[in-house]
C-alpha positions in Angstrom: 55.0 -19.9 29.9 53.2 -19.4 26.3 55.6 -20.1 23.4 55.9 -17.8 20.5 53.8 -19.9 18.7 51.2 -19.9 21.1 51.1 -16.2 21.2 51.3 -15.8 17.4 47.9 -18.0 17.8 46.5 -15.8 20.2 47.3 -12.7 18.2 45.7 -14.3 15.0 42.4 -15.0 17.0 42.1 -11.6 18.3 42.6 -10.2 14.7 40.2 -13.0 13.2 37.6 -11.6 15.7 38.4 -7.9 15.0 37.7 -8.5 11.5 34.5 -10.2 12.1 33.2 -7.4 14.2 34.3 -4.9 11.7 32.5 -7.1 8.8 29.5 -7.6 11.0 29.4 -3.8 11.4 29.6 -3.1 7.5 27.1 -5.4 6.9 24.7 -4.1 9.2 25.4 -0.5 8.1 24.8 -1.6 4.6 21.8 -3.6 5.3 20.3 -0.4 6.9 21.0 1.7 3.8 19.7 -1.1 1.5 16.4 -0.7 3.7 16.2 3.0 3.7 16.8 2.8 0.0 14.0 0.5 -0.4 11.8 2.3 1.7 12.4 5.3 -0.5 11.1 3.3 -3.4 8.1 1.8 -2.2 5.6 4.6 -2.6 6.8 4.7 -6.3 6.3 1.0 -6.8 3.3 0.9 -5.0 1.9 3.7 -7.3 3.2 1.8 -10.2 1.2 -1.4 -9.5 -2.1 0.5 -8.7 -4.5 0.2 -11.5 -5.5 3.7 -13.1 -9.0 3.3 -12.3 -12.0 4.9 -14.5 -11.4 8.3 -16.3 -14.3 10.4 -16.9 -14.1 12.3 -20.0 -16.3 15.6 -19.7 -18.4 17.4 -22.2 -16.1 19.8 -24.2 -16.8 23.6 -23.2 -16.9 26.4 -25.8 -14.2 28.8 -25.2 -13.3 31.7 -27.5 -9.7 32.6 -28.3 -7.8 30.2 -26.0 -4.2 30.6 -25.8 -1.9 28.2 -23.3 -3.7 29.0 -19.8 -5.5 32.5 -20.9 -9.2 33.0 -22.8 -10.4 36.1 -24.4 -9.1 39.2 -26.0 -5.9 40.3 -24.4 -7.1 43.8 -24.7 -10.5 43.3 -23.1 -11.0 46.3 -20.2 -11.3 43.6 -17.6 -8.7 41.0 -16.6 -9.8 38.3 -14.4 -6.8 36.1 -12.8 -8.0 33.0 -11.0 -5.2 31.5 -8.6 -6.6 27.8 -7.9 -5.7 24.2 -7.1 -7.2 21.4 -8.9 -7.6 19.6 -5.6 -9.5 22.2 -4.2 -13.1 21.6 -4.1 -14.6 25.2 -4.2 -12.1 25.6 -7.3 -14.1 22.7 -8.7 -17.6 24.3 -8.3 -16.6 27.4 -9.6 -15.1 25.5 -12.9 -18.3 23.8 -13.1 -20.8 26.3 -12.2 -19.8 29.9 -12.5 -16.8 30.0 -14.9 -18.8 28.9 -18.0 -21.4 31.7 -17.4 -18.5 34.3 -17.3 -17.1 33.1 -20.5 -20.5 32.8 -22.0 -21.6 36.7 -20.9 -18.4 38.7 -20.8 -15.7 36.8 -22.3 -17.3 36.0 -25.5 -18.4 39.7 -25.9 -14.9 41.0 -25.4 -15.4 42.6 -21.8 -13.1 39.9 -19.9 -10.0 38.3 -20.7 -9.6 35.4 -18.1 -6.3 33.9 -17.2 -5.8 30.7 -15.0 -3.0 30.3 -12.6 -2.2 27.7 -10.1 -1.1 28.3 -6.4 1.9 25.7 -6.2 1.3 22.9 -4.3 -0.9 24.8 -2.1 -3.3 22.0 -0.8 -0.7 19.1 -0.9 1.5 21.4 1.4 -1.3 22.3 3.7 -2.5 18.5 4.4 0.8 16.5 4.4 3.6 18.3 2.9 4.9 15.0 1.7 2.5 14.7 -1.4 2.5 16.8 -4.8 -0.8 16.2 -6.4 -1.5 20.1 -6.3 1.8 20.6 -7.8 2.0 17.8 -10.3 -1.4 18.3 -11.8 -0.6 22.2 -12.3 2.3 21.2 -14.2 0.7 18.6 -16.1 -2.0 21.4 -17.0 0.7 23.5 -18.3 2.3 20.5 -20.3 -1.0 20.0 -21.9 -1.0 23.8 -22.8 2.3 23.2 -25.0 -0.2 21.0 -27.4 -2.7 23.8 -27.2 -5.2 21.8 -24.7 -4.5 23.5 -21.5 -8.3 23.9 -21.2 -9.5 20.8 -22.0 -6.9 19.3 -19.5 -8.0 21.4 -17.0 -11.7 20.0 -17.3 -10.6 16.6 -17.4 -8.7 17.0 -14.2 -11.6 18.5 -12.3 -14.0 15.7 -13.7 -11.8 13.1 -12.1 -11.5 14.9 -8.9 -12.1 12.6 -6.0 -10.9 14.3 -3.0 -7.8 15.9 -1.5 -4.6 13.9 -1.6 -6.3 10.8 -1.9 -4.5 9.6 -5.3 -7.0 11.5 -8.1 -3.9 13.0 -9.5 -0.7 10.6 -9.5 1.7 10.9 -12.4 0.1 7.8 -13.6 -3.4 9.4 -13.8 -2.1 12.7 -14.9 -0.5 10.6 -18.1 -4.0 8.7 -18.6 -5.7 12.1 -18.8 -3.4 13.3 -21.3 -4.0 9.8 -23.5 -7.6 10.4 -23.1 -7.1 13.9 -24.7 -4.9 12.1 -27.6 -2.1 14.3 -26.7 1.4 13.3 -28.0 2.4 11.4 -24.9 5.9 11.3 -25.7 6.1 15.1 -25.6 3.6 15.2 -22.6 5.8 12.9 -20.4 9.3 14.8 -21.6 7.7 18.1 -20.4 6.1 16.4 -17.1 8.7 14.2 -16.3 11.3 17.0 -17.0 9.4 19.3 -14.6 9.4 21.9 -17.5 6.7 24.1 -15.3 8.1 23.5 -12.1 9.3 27.0 -12.1 6.4 28.3 -13.5 4.2 26.4 -10.7 6.4 27.6 -8.1 6.3 31.2 -9.2 2.4 31.1 -9.4 2.6 30.6 -5.7 5.0 33.3 -5.0 2.8 35.6 -6.9 -0.3 34.7 -5.4 1.2 35.2 -1.7 2.5 38.6 -2.8 -1.1 39.5 -3.9 -2.4 38.5 -0.7 -4.0 35.7 -1.7 -3.9 32.5 1.1 -6.9 30.3 0.1 -8.3 29.0 -3.3 -10.1 29.8 -5.3 -9.0 33.7 -5.4 -9.4 36.3 -8.1 -7.9 39.2 -9.0 -10.6 41.4 -11.1 -8.5 44.3 -12.6 -6.2 44.2 -9.5 -9.1 43.6 -7.0 -9.1 40.4 -4.5 -11.9 38.5 -4.8 -12.0 35.4 -2.3 -13.8 32.4 -2.8 -16.3 30.2 -5.1 -18.9 33.4 -5.3 -22.1 33.0 -6.9 -22.0 34.4 -10.8 -24.1 37.4 -9.2 -21.1 38.6 -7.3 -18.7 38.2 -10.4 -21.4 39.5 -12.6 -21.5 42.9 -10.3 -17.7 43.1 -10.0 -17.3 43.0 -13.6 -19.4 45.7 -13.9 -18.0 47.8 -11.5 -14.7 47.4 -13.3 -16.3 48.2 -16.5 -17.3 51.4 -15.1 -14.3 52.3 -13.5 -12.4 51.7 -17.0 -14.8 54.1 -18.6 -16.3 51.1 -20.9 
């Protein structure tokens, strides 16, 4: 026969066992939670530990009447709107080879008003969906536009293109581009870190999709869709056709 004291001891041992079990479960859950939190910060920590690397400084390009993401006379008879992605190699090809000729031959004489717009997070979304280099670089360029250097920033981004979602446009490098252009870094980082132009970049993507755009670069020339980094001769003909249609 078990004494009252003995029954009490068994009860206490059982209660202590239950307490230890509850504590073990709590510690296990807490450990998993901390691990998940730690893993969430690993990419950010890894990025911060990576060196910025070499920054290529491109030669400055002459552009008349720049205003934020536009260049040329707003009253020009032909309006070209480019929808682009800084990660797109064909966008870089257009920027390097064709855009300067359009500016020299058609923007400077008042025929063309040129507008650059992003296509949101287009390429990153189509590669991994977990990366945001497309969106981030577009937002950074708009932030540089706040200080009157959208086009200079656009040039330096393309000059430092290394591939799609390979770390060319990490936040750390995007800030380094701003530093290389002697921007006010506090102002730039407030804009970039605060995602000031997130809505604008996402609206770019929506507007592009509404216009039937599903690849980069794509262009609206007085509303007509032209797809791809076409040679200058194609744009020249499209501009001449648009001028004729406008009576110019």
